[in-house]
BADREN-319051 format. One record per atom (N, C-alpha, C): residue number from 0; z, y, x; atom name. Coordinates in nm, 3 decimals, decimal comma. Each point is the difference from the previous one (the first is absolute). Layout:
BEGIN
<resi=NUM	zz=Z	yy=Y	xx=X	name=CA>
...
***
This chain:
BEGIN
<resi=0	zz=4,116	yy=2,991	xx=5,074	name=N>
<resi=0	zz=-0,135	yy=0,016	xx=-0,092	name=CA>
<resi=0	zz=-0,029	yy=0,163	xx=0,079	name=C>
<resi=1	zz=-0,098	yy=0,040	xx=0,035	name=N>
<resi=1	zz=-0,060	yy=0,174	xx=-0,012	name=CA>
<resi=1	zz=0,005	yy=0,054	xx=-0,084	name=C>
<resi=2	zz=-0,030	yy=0,124	xx=0,019	name=N>
<resi=2	zz=0,021	yy=0,139	xx=-0,124	name=CA>
<resi=2	zz=-0,152	yy=0,007	xx=-0,042	name=C>
<resi=3	zz=-0,086	yy=-0,042	xx=0,061	name=N>
<resi=3	zz=-0,132	yy=-0,040	xx=-0,060	name=CA>
<resi=3	zz=0,014	yy=-0,113	xx=-0,116	name=C>
<resi=4	zz=0,058	yy=-0,092	xx=0,010	name=N>
<resi=4	zz=0,029	yy=-0,043	xx=-0,131	name=CA>
<resi=4	zz=0,021	yy=0,036	xx=-0,121	name=C>
<resi=5	zz=-0,116	yy=0,046	xx=-0,100	name=N>
<resi=5	zz=-0,011	yy=0,080	xx=-0,078	name=CA>
<resi=5	zz=-0,093	yy=-0,046	xx=-0,140	name=C>
<resi=6	zz=0,055	yy=0,026	xx=-0,111	name=N>
<resi=6	zz=-0,100	yy=-0,032	xx=-0,110	name=CA>
<resi=6	zz=-0,115	yy=0,092	xx=0,020	name=C>
<resi=7	zz=-0,114	yy=-0,059	xx=-0,031	name=N>
<resi=7	zz=-0,138	yy=0,092	xx=0,026	name=CA>
<resi=7	zz=-0,079	yy=-0,112	xx=0,130	name=C>
<resi=8	zz=0,094	yy=-0,033	xx=0,068	name=N>
<resi=8	zz=-0,080	yy=-0,058	xx=0,148	name=CA>
<resi=8	zz=-0,117	yy=-0,090	xx=-0,053	name=C>
<resi=9	zz=-0,090	yy=-0,038	xx=0,050	name=N>
<resi=9	zz=-0,088	yy=-0,074	xx=-0,058	name=CA>
<resi=9	zz=-0,130	yy=-0,053	xx=0,112	name=C>
<resi=10	zz=-0,029	yy=-0,135	xx=-0,019	name=N>
<resi=10	zz=-0,091	yy=-0,055	xx=0,112	name=CA>
<resi=10	zz=-0,128	yy=-0,080	xx=-0,118	name=C>
<resi=11	zz=-0,091	yy=-0,012	xx=0,082	name=N>
<resi=11	zz=-0,081	yy=-0,072	xx=-0,041	name=CA>
<resi=11	zz=-0,055	yy=-0,144	xx=0,090	name=C>
<resi=12	zz=0,015	yy=-0,122	xx=-0,055	name=N>
<resi=12	zz=-0,116	yy=-0,074	xx=0,108	name=CA>
<resi=12	zz=-0,110	yy=-0,116	xx=-0,060	name=C>
<resi=13	zz=-0,052	yy=-0,024	xx=0,051	name=N>
<resi=13	zz=-0,129	yy=-0,040	xx=-0,007	name=CA>
<resi=13	zz=0,019	yy=-0,189	xx=0,000	name=C>
<resi=14	zz=-0,038	yy=-0,077	xx=-0,077	name=N>
<resi=14	zz=0,065	yy=-0,136	xx=0,024	name=CA>
<resi=14	zz=-0,178	yy=-0,063	xx=-0,022	name=C>
<resi=15	zz=-0,036	yy=-0,100	xx=0,118	name=N>
<resi=15	zz=-0,081	yy=-0,077	xx=-0,054	name=CA>
<resi=15	zz=0,011	yy=-0,131	xx=-0,075	name=C>
<resi=16	zz=-0,052	yy=0,019	xx=-0,077	name=N>
<resi=16	zz=0,036	yy=-0,133	xx=-0,113	name=CA>
<resi=16	zz=-0,102	yy=-0,166	xx=0,075	name=C>
<resi=17	zz=0,129	yy=-0,041	xx=0,092	name=N>
<resi=17	zz=-0,140	yy=-0,134	xx=0,043	name=CA>
<resi=17	zz=0,136	yy=-0,134	xx=-0,059	name=C>
<resi=18	zz=-0,086	yy=-0,102	xx=0,033	name=N>
<resi=18	zz=-0,014	yy=-0,097	xx=-0,056	name=CA>
<resi=18	zz=0,195	yy=-0,072	xx=-0,034	name=C>
<resi=19	zz=0,047	yy=0,065	xx=0,058	name=N>
<resi=19	zz=0,177	yy=-0,044	xx=0,070	name=CA>
<resi=19	zz=0,025	yy=0,050	xx=-0,146	name=C>
<resi=20	zz=-0,029	yy=0,116	xx=-0,037	name=N>
<resi=20	zz=0,085	yy=0,103	xx=-0,091	name=CA>
<resi=20	zz=-0,066	yy=-0,028	xx=-0,149	name=C>
<resi=21	zz=-0,092	yy=-0,124	xx=-0,035	name=N>
<resi=21	zz=-0,051	yy=-0,017	xx=-0,100	name=CA>
<resi=21	zz=0,065	yy=-0,112	xx=-0,082	name=C>
<resi=22	zz=-0,003	yy=-0,008	xx=-0,104	name=N>
<resi=22	zz=-0,006	yy=-0,112	xx=-0,095	name=CA>
<resi=22	zz=-0,120	yy=-0,119	xx=0,003	name=C>
<resi=23	zz=0,066	yy=-0,136	xx=-0,027	name=N>
<resi=23	zz=-0,153	yy=-0,087	xx=0,066	name=CA>
<resi=23	zz=0,022	yy=-0,115	xx=-0,160	name=C>
<resi=24	zz=0,112	yy=0,009	xx=-0,099	name=N>
<resi=24	zz=-0,011	yy=-0,067	xx=-0,085	name=CA>
<resi=24	zz=-0,097	yy=-0,024	xx=-0,124	name=C>
<resi=25	zz=-0,065	yy=0,140	xx=-0,013	name=N>
<resi=25	zz=-0,096	yy=0,001	xx=-0,063	name=CA>
<resi=25	zz=-0,141	yy=-0,037	xx=0,059	name=C>
<resi=26	zz=0,004	yy=-0,023	xx=0,118	name=N>
<resi=26	zz=-0,159	yy=-0,070	xx=0,080	name=CA>
<resi=26	zz=-0,067	yy=0,134	xx=0,074	name=C>
<resi=27	zz=-0,087	yy=-0,047	xx=0,035	name=N>
<resi=27	zz=-0,064	yy=0,112	xx=0,105	name=CA>
<resi=27	zz=-0,046	yy=0,142	xx=-0,051	name=C>
<resi=28	zz=-0,048	yy=-0,029	xx=-0,126	name=N>
<resi=28	zz=-0,091	yy=0,124	xx=-0,068	name=CA>
<resi=28	zz=0,115	yy=0,058	xx=-0,045	name=C>
<resi=29	zz=0,106	yy=-0,037	xx=-0,003	name=N>
<resi=29	zz=0,148	yy=0,128	xx=-0,078	name=CA>
<resi=29	zz=0,085	yy=0,025	xx=0,122	name=C>
<resi=30	zz=-0,039	yy=-0,025	xx=0,121	name=N>
<resi=30	zz=0,085	yy=0,058	xx=0,097	name=CA>
<resi=30	zz=0,007	yy=0,139	xx=0,028	name=C>
<resi=31	zz=0,149	yy=0,050	xx=-0,047	name=N>
<resi=31	zz=0,054	yy=0,151	xx=-0,004	name=CA>
<resi=31	zz=0,134	yy=-0,013	xx=0,034	name=C>
<resi=32	zz=0,050	yy=0,148	xx=0,023	name=N>
<resi=32	zz=0,114	yy=0,058	xx=0,091	name=CA>
<resi=32	zz=0,106	yy=-0,101	xx=-0,123	name=C>
<resi=33	zz=0,059	yy=-0,055	xx=0,113	name=N>
<resi=33	zz=0,111	yy=-0,067	xx=-0,061	name=CA>
<resi=33	zz=0,144	yy=0,104	xx=-0,079	name=C>
<resi=34	zz=0,075	yy=-0,017	xx=-0,065	name=N>
<resi=34	zz=0,112	yy=0,084	xx=-0,021	name=CA>
<resi=34	zz=0,097	yy=0,004	xx=0,095	name=C>
<resi=35	zz=0,031	yy=-0,139	xx=0,015	name=N>
<resi=35	zz=0,163	yy=-0,027	xx=0,114	name=CA>
<resi=35	zz=-0,092	yy=0,107	xx=0,126	name=C>
<resi=36	zz=-0,122	yy=-0,028	xx=0,032	name=N>
<resi=36	zz=-0,034	yy=0,089	xx=0,118	name=CA>
<resi=36	zz=-0,014	yy=0,121	xx=-0,012	name=C>
<resi=37	zz=-0,045	yy=0,075	xx=-0,112	name=N>
<resi=37	zz=0,038	yy=0,117	xx=-0,021	name=CA>
<resi=37	zz=0,133	yy=0,103	xx=-0,004	name=C>
<resi=38	zz=0,111	yy=-0,141	xx=-0,023	name=N>
<resi=38	zz=0,129	yy=0,047	xx=0,020	name=CA>
<resi=38	zz=0,007	yy=0,024	xx=0,134	name=C>
<resi=39	zz=-0,006	yy=-0,076	xx=0,067	name=N>
<resi=39	zz=0,030	yy=-0,036	xx=0,177	name=CA>
<resi=39	zz=-0,047	yy=0,155	xx=0,035	name=C>
<resi=40	zz=-0,177	yy=0,031	xx=-0,038	name=N>
<resi=40	zz=0,008	yy=0,137	xx=0,063	name=CA>
<resi=40	zz=0,047	yy=0,121	xx=-0,030	name=C>
<resi=41	zz=0,037	yy=-0,030	xx=-0,135	name=N>
<resi=41	zz=0,049	yy=0,124	xx=-0,040	name=CA>
<resi=41	zz=0,135	yy=0,026	xx=0,053	name=C>
<resi=42	zz=0,087	yy=-0,107	xx=0,062	name=N>
<resi=42	zz=0,130	yy=-0,013	xx=0,062	name=CA>
<resi=42	zz=-0,038	yy=0,057	xx=0,119	name=C>
<resi=43	zz=-0,135	yy=-0,066	xx=0,078	name=N>
<resi=43	zz=0,016	yy=0,039	xx=0,127	name=CA>
<resi=43	zz=-0,017	yy=0,168	xx=0,031	name=C>
<resi=44	zz=-0,080	yy=0,005	xx=-0,083	name=N>
<resi=44	zz=-0,085	yy=0,158	xx=-0,020	name=CA>
<resi=44	zz=0,154	yy=0,083	xx=-0,016	name=C>
<resi=45	zz=0,100	yy=-0,027	xx=-0,064	name=N>
<resi=45	zz=0,050	yy=0,090	xx=0,013	name=CA>
<resi=45	zz=0,131	yy=0,004	xx=0,104	name=C>
<resi=46	zz=-0,009	yy=-0,125	xx=0,028	name=N>
<resi=46	zz=0,105	yy=-0,010	xx=0,132	name=CA>
<resi=46	zz=-0,083	yy=0,096	xx=0,161	name=C>
<resi=47	zz=-0,134	yy=-0,008	xx=-0,017	name=N>
<resi=47	zz=-0,081	yy=0,073	xx=0,113	name=CA>
<resi=47	zz=0,029	yy=0,119	xx=-0,039	name=C>
<resi=48	zz=-0,006	yy=0,065	xx=-0,131	name=N>
<resi=48	zz=0,062	yy=0,154	xx=0,002	name=CA>
<resi=48	zz=0,120	yy=-0,021	xx=0,041	name=C>
<resi=49	zz=0,117	yy=-0,049	xx=-0,076	name=N>
<resi=49	zz=0,115	yy=0,021	xx=-0,001	name=CA>
<resi=49	zz=0,006	yy=-0,008	xx=0,201	name=C>
<resi=50	zz=0,006	yy=-0,060	xx=0,046	name=N>
<resi=50	zz=0,005	yy=-0,031	xx=0,100	name=CA>
<resi=50	zz=-0,036	yy=0,130	xx=0,131	name=C>
<resi=51	zz=-0,077	yy=0,104	xx=-0,051	name=N>
<resi=51	zz=-0,041	yy=0,110	xx=0,093	name=CA>
<resi=51	zz=0,109	yy=0,106	xx=-0,058	name=C>
<resi=52	zz=0,092	yy=-0,018	xx=-0,098	name=N>
<resi=52	zz=0,137	yy=0,067	xx=-0,028	name=CA>
<resi=52	zz=0,134	yy=-0,065	xx=0,047	name=C>
<resi=53	zz=0,003	yy=-0,086	xx=0,060	name=N>
<resi=53	zz=0,151	yy=-0,070	xx=0,000	name=CA>
<resi=53	zz=-0,020	yy=-0,012	xx=0,164	name=C>
<resi=54	zz=0,177	yy=0,018	xx=0,012	name=N>
<resi=54	zz=0,041	yy=-0,002	xx=0,161	name=CA>
<resi=54	zz=-0,023	yy=-0,149	xx=0,063	name=C>
<resi=55	zz=0,018	yy=0,018	xx=0,093	name=N>
<resi=55	zz=-0,005	yy=-0,158	xx=0,115	name=CA>
<resi=55	zz=0,122	yy=-0,066	xx=-0,055	name=C>
<resi=56	zz=-0,006	yy=-0,141	xx=-0,010	name=N>
<resi=56	zz=0,087	yy=-0,055	xx=-0,034	name=CA>
<resi=56	zz=-0,004	yy=-0,043	xx=-0,187	name=C>
<resi=57	zz=-0,106	yy=0,078	xx=-0,044	name=N>
<resi=57	zz=-0,001	yy=-0,006	xx=-0,153	name=CA>
<resi=57	zz=-0,111	yy=-0,068	xx=-0,049	name=C>
<resi=58	zz=-0,048	yy=-0,075	xx=-0,080	name=N>
<resi=58	zz=-0,077	yy=-0,020	xx=-0,071	name=CA>
<resi=58	zz=0,007	yy=-0,038	xx=-0,170	name=C>
<resi=59	zz=-0,031	yy=-0,056	xx=-0,054	name=N>
<resi=59	zz=0,027	yy=-0,004	xx=-0,146	name=CA>
<resi=59	zz=-0,039	yy=-0,129	xx=-0,073	name=C>
<resi=60	zz=0,068	yy=-0,034	xx=-0,109	name=N>
<resi=60	zz=-0,030	yy=-0,098	xx=-0,121	name=CA>
<resi=60	zz=-0,055	yy=0,035	xx=-0,105	name=C>
<resi=61	zz=-0,118	yy=-0,079	xx=-0,049	name=N>
<resi=61	zz=-0,018	yy=0,036	xx=-0,138	name=CA>
<resi=61	zz=0,108	yy=-0,070	xx=-0,110	name=C>
<resi=62	zz=0,023	yy=0,056	xx=-0,095	name=N>
<resi=62	zz=0,065	yy=-0,043	xx=-0,112	name=CA>
<resi=62	zz=-0,009	yy=0,021	xx=-0,150	name=C>
<resi=63	zz=-0,113	yy=0,071	xx=-0,026	name=N>
<resi=63	zz=-0,052	yy=-0,012	xx=-0,116	name=CA>
<resi=63	zz=-0,163	yy=0,019	xx=-0,002	name=C>
<resi=64	zz=-0,096	yy=-0,053	xx=-0,073	name=N>
<resi=64	zz=-0,106	yy=0,034	xx=0,035	name=CA>
<resi=64	zz=-0,069	yy=-0,063	xx=-0,185	name=C>
<resi=65	zz=-0,053	yy=0,135	xx=-0,040	name=N>
<resi=65	zz=-0,105	yy=0,000	xx=-0,134	name=CA>
<resi=65	zz=-0,146	yy=0,028	xx=0,018	name=C>
<resi=66	zz=-0,069	yy=-0,088	xx=-0,079	name=N>
<resi=66	zz=-0,121	yy=0,034	xx=0,060	name=CA>
<resi=66	zz=-0,085	yy=-0,048	xx=-0,123	name=C>
<resi=67	zz=-0,093	yy=0,095	xx=-0,031	name=N>
<resi=67	zz=-0,090	yy=-0,070	xx=-0,092	name=CA>
<resi=67	zz=-0,167	yy=0,020	xx=0,077	name=C>
<resi=68	zz=-0,032	yy=-0,132	xx=-0,011	name=N>
<resi=68	zz=-0,101	yy=-0,020	xx=0,082	name=CA>
<resi=68	zz=-0,113	yy=-0,037	xx=-0,117	name=C>
<resi=69	zz=-0,074	yy=0,117	xx=-0,003	name=N>
<resi=69	zz=-0,104	yy=0,062	xx=-0,130	name=CA>
<resi=69	zz=-0,165	yy=-0,060	xx=0,023	name=C>
<resi=70	zz=-0,012	yy=-0,034	xx=0,123	name=N>
<resi=70	zz=-0,167	yy=-0,014	xx=0,072	name=CA>
<resi=70	zz=-0,023	yy=-0,109	xx=0,070	name=C>
<resi=71	zz=-0,059	yy=-0,081	xx=-0,061	name=N>
<resi=71	zz=-0,037	yy=-0,108	xx=0,185	name=CA>
<resi=71	zz=-0,125	yy=0,069	xx=0,079	name=C>
<resi=72	zz=0,059	yy=-0,025	xx=0,115	name=N>
<resi=72	zz=-0,059	yy=0,004	xx=0,131	name=CA>
<resi=72	zz=-0,049	yy=-0,099	xx=0,093	name=C>
<resi=73	zz=-0,121	yy=0,012	xx=0,003	name=N>
<resi=73	zz=-0,089	yy=-0,106	xx=0,053	name=CA>
<resi=73	zz=0,034	yy=-0,038	xx=0,136	name=C>
<resi=74	zz=-0,023	yy=-0,087	xx=0,090	name=N>
<resi=74	zz=0,024	yy=-0,043	xx=0,106	name=CA>
<resi=74	zz=-0,103	yy=0,082	xx=0,071	name=C>
<resi=75	zz=0,051	yy=0,039	xx=0,113	name=N>
<resi=75	zz=-0,113	yy=0,105	xx=0,081	name=CA>
<resi=75	zz=-0,004	yy=0,141	xx=-0,078	name=C>
<resi=76	zz=0,072	yy=0,046	xx=-0,099	name=N>
<resi=76	zz=0,031	yy=0,112	xx=0,009	name=CA>
<resi=76	zz=0,083	yy=0,088	xx=0,088	name=C>
<resi=77	zz=0,035	yy=0,081	xx=-0,033	name=N>
<resi=77	zz=0,105	yy=0,079	xx=0,061	name=CA>
<resi=77	zz=0,075	yy=0,067	xx=-0,093	name=C>
<resi=78	zz=0,121	yy=0,048	xx=0,033	name=N>
<resi=78	zz=0,137	yy=0,047	xx=-0,116	name=CA>
<resi=78	zz=0,039	yy=0,071	xx=0,062	name=C>
<resi=79	zz=0,050	yy=0,142	xx=-0,045	name=N>
<resi=79	zz=0,036	yy=0,120	xx=0,051	name=CA>
<resi=79	zz=0,144	yy=-0,006	xx=-0,087	name=C>
<resi=80	zz=0,112	yy=-0,025	xx=0,062	name=N>
<resi=80	zz=0,130	yy=0,015	xx=-0,078	name=CA>
<resi=80	zz=0,052	yy=0,126	xx=0,071	name=C>
<resi=81	zz=0,088	yy=0,087	xx=-0,079	name=N>
<resi=81	zz=0,029	yy=0,110	xx=0,026	name=CA>
<resi=81	zz=0,136	yy=-0,010	xx=-0,069	name=C>
<resi=82	zz=0,100	yy=0,050	xx=0,092	name=N>
<resi=82	zz=0,155	yy=-0,051	xx=-0,012	name=CA>
<resi=82	zz=0,055	yy=0,170	xx=0,041	name=C>
<resi=83	zz=0,109	yy=0,032	xx=-0,098	name=N>
<resi=83	zz=0,025	yy=0,130	xx=-0,064	name=CA>
<resi=83	zz=0,122	yy=-0,026	xx=0,036	name=C>
<resi=84	zz=0,117	yy=0,053	xx=0,083	name=N>
<resi=84	zz=0,140	yy=0,028	xx=-0,027	name=CA>
<resi=84	zz=0,010	yy=0,068	xx=-0,119	name=C>
<resi=85	zz=0,076	yy=-0,051	xx=-0,122	name=N>
<resi=85	zz=0,071	yy=0,089	xx=-0,115	name=CA>
<resi=85	zz=0,140	yy=0,060	xx=-0,026	name=C>
<resi=86	zz=0,053	yy=-0,114	xx=0,095	name=N>
<resi=86	zz=0,119	yy=0,038	xx=-0,047	name=CA>
<resi=86	zz=0,111	yy=-0,040	xx=0,184	name=C>
<resi=87	zz=0,090	yy=0,026	xx=0,023	name=N>
<resi=87	zz=0,094	yy=-0,042	xx=0,118	name=CA>
<resi=87	zz=0,151	yy=0,040	xx=-0,057	name=C>
<resi=88	zz=0,061	yy=-0,087	xx=-0,021	name=N>
<resi=88	zz=0,154	yy=-0,006	xx=-0,057	name=CA>
<resi=88	zz=0,035	yy=-0,065	xx=0,120	name=C>
<resi=89	zz=0,128	yy=0,048	xx=0,097	name=N>
<resi=89	zz=0,007	yy=-0,029	xx=0,102	name=CA>
<resi=89	zz=-0,071	yy=-0,097	xx=0,084	name=C>
<resi=90	zz=0,013	yy=-0,130	xx=-0,008	name=N>
<resi=90	zz=-0,105	yy=-0,084	xx=0,094	name=CA>
<resi=90	zz=-0,038	yy=-0,076	xx=-0,075	name=C>
<resi=91	zz=-0,035	yy=0,002	xx=-0,135	name=N>
<resi=91	zz=-0,089	yy=-0,074	xx=-0,133	name=CA>
<resi=91	zz=-0,107	yy=0,135	xx=0,015	name=C>
<resi=92	zz=-0,129	yy=-0,071	xx=0,026	name=N>
<resi=92	zz=-0,149	yy=0,055	xx=0,004	name=CA>
<resi=92	zz=-0,097	yy=-0,062	xx=-0,112	name=C>
<resi=93	zz=-0,030	yy=0,101	xx=-0,073	name=N>
<resi=93	zz=-0,099	yy=-0,022	xx=-0,097	name=CA>
<resi=93	zz=-0,137	yy=0,045	xx=0,021	name=C>
<resi=94	zz=-0,091	yy=-0,098	xx=-0,023	name=N>
<resi=94	zz=-0,147	yy=0,031	xx=-0,019	name=CA>
<resi=94	zz=-0,096	yy=-0,009	xx=-0,086	name=C>
<resi=95	zz=-0,057	yy=0,110	xx=-0,033	name=N>
<resi=95	zz=-0,106	yy=0,012	xx=-0,130	name=CA>
<resi=95	zz=-0,154	yy=-0,052	xx=0,083	name=C>
<resi=96	zz=-0,096	yy=-0,127	xx=-0,045	name=N>
<resi=96	zz=-0,029	yy=-0,083	xx=0,032	name=CA>
<resi=96	zz=-0,149	yy=0,061	xx=-0,047	name=C>
<resi=97	zz=-0,126	yy=0,031	xx=0,037	name=N>
<resi=97	zz=-0,146	yy=-0,037	xx=-0,056	name=CA>
<resi=97	zz=-0,100	yy=-0,081	xx=0,111	name=C>
<resi=98	zz=-0,096	yy=-0,083	xx=-0,109	name=N>
<resi=98	zz=-0,108	yy=-0,060	xx=0,111	name=CA>
<resi=98	zz=-0,098	yy=-0,002	xx=-0,062	name=C>
<resi=99	zz=-0,124	yy=-0,015	xx=0,058	name=N>
<resi=99	zz=-0,141	yy=0,038	xx=-0,079	name=CA>
<resi=99	zz=-0,056	yy=-0,065	xx=0,149	name=C>
<resi=100	zz=-0,140	yy=-0,087	xx=-0,074	name=N>
<resi=100	zz=-0,119	yy=-0,043	xx=0,062	name=CA>
<resi=100	zz=-0,122	yy=0,073	xx=0,013	name=C>
<resi=101	zz=-0,065	yy=-0,041	xx=0,061	name=N>
<resi=101	zz=-0,141	yy=0,113	xx=-0,020	name=CA>
<resi=101	zz=-0,052	yy=0,037	xx=-0,151	name=C>
<resi=102	zz=0,043	yy=-0,105	xx=-0,076	name=N>
<resi=102	zz=-0,027	yy=0,021	xx=-0,131	name=CA>
<resi=102	zz=0,077	yy=0,074	xx=-0,146	name=C>
<resi=103	zz=0,140	yy=-0,048	xx=0,087	name=N>
<resi=103	zz=0,101	yy=0,043	xx=-0,135	name=CA>
<resi=103	zz=0,139	yy=-0,012	xx=0,032	name=C>
<resi=104	zz=0,058	yy=0,085	xx=-0,070	name=N>
<resi=104	zz=0,162	yy=-0,040	xx=0,020	name=CA>
<resi=104	zz=0,065	yy=-0,169	xx=0,011	name=C>
<resi=105	zz=0,051	yy=-0,018	xx=0,059	name=N>
<resi=105	zz=0,037	yy=-0,156	xx=-0,004	name=CA>
<resi=105	zz=0,152	yy=-0,005	xx=-0,021	name=C>
<resi=106	zz=0,108	yy=0,096	xx=0,036	name=N>
<resi=106	zz=0,109	yy=-0,028	xx=-0,045	name=CA>
<resi=106	zz=0,084	yy=0,125	xx=0,033	name=C>
<resi=107	zz=0,126	yy=0,009	xx=-0,061	name=N>
<resi=107	zz=0,087	yy=0,096	xx=-0,045	name=CA>
<resi=107	zz=0,148	yy=-0,053	xx=0,019	name=C>
<resi=108	zz=0,109	yy=0,050	xx=0,053	name=N>
<resi=108	zz=0,123	yy=-0,081	xx=0,045	name=CA>
<resi=108	zz=0,111	yy=0,116	xx=0,039	name=C>
<resi=109	zz=0,096	yy=-0,046	xx=0,001	name=N>
<resi=109	zz=0,139	yy=0,047	xx=0,085	name=CA>
<resi=109	zz=0,040	yy=-0,109	xx=0,084	name=C>
<resi=110	zz=0,051	yy=0,049	xx=0,119	name=N>
<resi=110	zz=0,065	yy=-0,112	xx=0,114	name=CA>
<resi=110	zz=0,144	yy=0,078	xx=0,038	name=C>
<resi=111	zz=0,102	yy=-0,071	xx=0,000	name=N>
<resi=111	zz=0,103	yy=0,040	xx=0,052	name=CA>
<resi=111	zz=0,033	yy=-0,073	xx=0,135	name=C>
<resi=112	zz=0,071	yy=0,086	xx=0,115	name=N>
<resi=112	zz=0,012	yy=-0,062	xx=0,094	name=CA>
<resi=112	zz=0,127	yy=0,061	xx=0,073	name=C>
<resi=113	zz=0,123	yy=-0,080	xx=0,058	name=N>
<resi=113	zz=0,128	yy=0,023	xx=0,019	name=CA>
<resi=113	zz=-0,014	yy=0,011	xx=0,162	name=C>
<resi=114	zz=0,051	yy=0,138	xx=0,088	name=N>
<resi=114	zz=0,002	yy=0,016	xx=0,112	name=CA>
<resi=114	zz=0,099	yy=-0,061	xx=0,103	name=C>
<resi=115	zz=-0,010	yy=-0,119	xx=0,090	name=N>
<resi=115	zz=0,109	yy=-0,065	xx=0,025	name=CA>
<resi=115	zz=0,003	yy=0,059	xx=0,182	name=C>
<resi=116	zz=0,085	yy=-0,061	xx=0,024	name=N>
<resi=116	zz=0,044	yy=0,006	xx=0,181	name=CA>
<resi=116	zz=-0,023	yy=-0,124	xx=0,028	name=C>
<resi=117	zz=-0,094	yy=-0,028	xx=0,102	name=N>
<resi=117	zz=-0,055	yy=-0,132	xx=0,007	name=CA>
<resi=117	zz=0,148	yy=-0,097	xx=0,077	name=C>
<resi=118	zz=0,038	yy=0,041	xx=0,090	name=N>
<resi=118	zz=0,116	yy=-0,068	xx=0,064	name=CA>
<resi=118	zz=0,100	yy=-0,047	xx=-0,114	name=C>
<resi=119	zz=0,065	yy=0,123	xx=-0,047	name=N>
<resi=119	zz=0,077	yy=-0,058	xx=-0,135	name=CA>
<resi=119	zz=-0,059	yy=-0,123	xx=-0,099	name=C>
<resi=120	zz=-0,105	yy=0,029	xx=-0,032	name=N>
<resi=120	zz=-0,103	yy=-0,092	xx=-0,080	name=CA>
<resi=120	zz=-0,009	yy=-0,177	xx=0,083	name=C>
<resi=121	zz=-0,013	yy=0,051	xx=0,136	name=N>
<resi=121	zz=-0,034	yy=-0,148	xx=0,058	name=CA>
<resi=121	zz=0,188	yy=-0,060	xx=-0,030	name=C>
<resi=122	zz=0,078	yy=0,039	xx=0,038	name=N>
<resi=122	zz=0,155	yy=-0,039	xx=-0,018	name=CA>
<resi=122	zz=0,047	yy=-0,061	xx=-0,118	name=C>
<resi=123	zz=-0,015	yy=0,064	xx=-0,118	name=N>
<resi=123	zz=-0,012	yy=-0,015	xx=-0,098	name=CA>
<resi=123	zz=-0,106	yy=-0,121	xx=-0,072	name=C>
<resi=124	zz=-0,069	yy=-0,042	xx=0,047	name=N>
<resi=124	zz=-0,117	yy=-0,136	xx=-0,023	name=CA>
<resi=124	zz=0,057	yy=-0,099	xx=0,085	name=C>
<resi=125	zz=0,039	yy=0,029	xx=0,136	name=N>
<resi=125	zz=0,063	yy=-0,093	xx=0,126	name=CA>
<resi=125	zz=0,112	yy=-0,062	xx=-0,089	name=C>
<resi=126	zz=0,101	yy=0,126	xx=-0,083	name=N>
<resi=126	zz=0,091	yy=-0,093	xx=-0,093	name=CA>
<resi=126	zz=0,023	yy=-0,055	xx=-0,096	name=C>
<resi=127	zz=-0,109	yy=0,040	xx=-0,066	name=N>
<resi=127	zz=-0,047	yy=-0,100	xx=-0,106	name=CA>
<resi=127	zz=-0,075	yy=-0,141	xx=0,041	name=C>
<resi=128	zz=-0,103	yy=0,016	xx=0,129	name=N>
<resi=128	zz=0,003	yy=-0,121	xx=0,020	name=CA>
<resi=128	zz=0,084	yy=-0,100	xx=0,051	name=C>
<resi=129	zz=0,092	yy=0,050	xx=0,025	name=N>
<resi=129	zz=0,132	yy=-0,101	xx=0,085	name=CA>
<resi=129	zz=0,062	yy=-0,063	xx=-0,145	name=C>
<resi=130	zz=0,013	yy=0,120	xx=-0,093	name=N>
<resi=130	zz=0,071	yy=-0,099	xx=-0,156	name=CA>
<resi=130	zz=-0,127	yy=-0,111	xx=-0,027	name=C>
<resi=131	zz=-0,103	yy=0,043	xx=0,019	name=N>
<resi=131	zz=-0,076	yy=-0,089	xx=-0,077	name=CA>
<resi=131	zz=-0,014	yy=-0,131	xx=0,091	name=C>
<resi=132	zz=0,032	yy=-0,004	xx=0,118	name=N>
<resi=132	zz=-0,016	yy=-0,074	xx=0,048	name=CA>
<resi=132	zz=-0,119	yy=-0,060	xx=0,076	name=C>
<resi=133	zz=-0,066	yy=0,120	xx=0,043	name=N>
<resi=133	zz=-0,107	yy=0,031	xx=0,073	name=CA>
<resi=133	zz=-0,007	yy=0,010	xx=0,146	name=C>
<resi=134	zz=0,123	yy=0,063	xx=0,052	name=N>
<resi=134	zz=0,012	yy=0,071	xx=0,107	name=CA>
<resi=134	zz=0,018	yy=-0,099	xx=0,131	name=C>
***
């Protein structure tokens, strides 16, 4: 991890809400940004910020997501997700998240990620796959 990994570091990403990111169970007139898609976009946005402050061979895995999805965003709108590092404790990094569309705030929350060594993680997963009979 680089010294630049500090509380207060922030980034904003714009995400187009396409058909794939919407729910379909209430019909075409009620196609809105799905909460599972929002959670995935939060994880990706946090990881993207974190990667800028990690060393070669490091990555991160999500460990916790707390999100209030407060308003519907229509298909074909855009969402701005702002992720800010709130705390760094060893390899655990916690983010504060806010999101808005062109009309209103749509979400707020926290997300935690754990910084891992990719090679070590691959070895650990290979050992688990072997124990599970998947190797």
